[in-house]
N, C-alpha and C positions, 0 to 999 in steps of 0.2 A: 442466474448471473452469481459469477463468483467472486466476493472482494478478497484479495489480500493483504495483509497487513504488517510491513514492513518497517523498521526502525533502525535508523543510522545513528552512528555516534554523533558527526555535528548537526545533522538533520534533524528536525522533528518526525515523529513516525506520523506517517501520512498513509492513506487507505490505497490501493490500488485497483480497481475494477477492470477485469476482461472483455474484452469485446465481444458481443454476442453474435 
């Protein structure tokens, strides 16, 4: 399970998890 943290200018930073 890998989690990627991406932060947008307008959108608050959200965590995206890749499907297994």
